[in-house]
N, C-alpha and C positions, 0 to 999 in steps of 0.2 A: 716779660722772661719770657714765654714763649718759642715768639719772633723774636726779638732782638737773639736770640740761641740758634737762632733755623731751626727747633725743633718742631716745629708747627707750623701752617703757612700762616692761620687763623687763629686766632683766642678761641682754646675749649672751652671756655665759660662764658661763651654767646656764640658761637658757627658748628656745630655734631662736628668734631671727627667720625668720619665714618665708619673711617677703616677700623677703628679700633673699641669705641663708645656706642659708633652707629652697627654694630658688628648683636652688643648684647642687645639691645634695641632693640635687633632685629630680630632674635632667639627668646624674648619679651615680649613677643606679640607673637610673635610664634604656634609660644605654649601658653598664650595666654583664650589665646584663638583657640585651641584644643581645646582645654577646659567651659569656651563660652562661643562658637565661632562667634556670636554680630552680640561682642560686645564689643562701644567701643576704645578706640586710640587717639592719644592727646598729647602733647603734650605741653604746656604754657610754660614762662620764662621768660629769659630772650634767647632762646633757642626759637619759639613760639615767630621772632619779630625779627628774623634773618634770613633772607633770601635766602642762600645755600642752604640752611636748613629747613624751610619749608619743603623746596622741589624732593630734598629727601626726603623728608616725612611724607609727603605726597606721593612718592618712589616707593612706599610704604605696601601707599592706605591707605594710611592715618585719619578719621572722619575729621577732628579737628584738631586749631594751630589756637593758643589762647596767647596774652602778649599786651604791652602796657599799651594804657591807649596810644600818648605817643608813635606808638611804631604800625598806629596802626592800618595804614594809608599805604603803605610801602608789605606787613601784611598780604592789602588782601589784593595786593598787585602782585608781587608773588605768585599768592596763590591763584591765581589766574595763571600767572604767567606756565607758571606748570601744568596746572591744570590744559593747557592748548597744546603746552606739548607733547601732554600725554595720551592726547588721542591723534596730533599727526604722527606720531610713532615715533 
């Protein structure tokens, strides 16, 4: 319904809305790390296998993503591409 009504470009249950929910994720990450700097931050579920979401989580410095088995190859490639882009600036 979100896409059909042009409310959002992607299904928010499959790809993170970085401007809305993403800001809450950033805040939670910052607050968690302020209490425990070495805390491992990650995500699991559909977002963990979505290339755009993986790119966003890499930008935030997440420790890991987890997803369903059929999405693992996509997640590996997306994570590698994001890491390369991050290093190249």
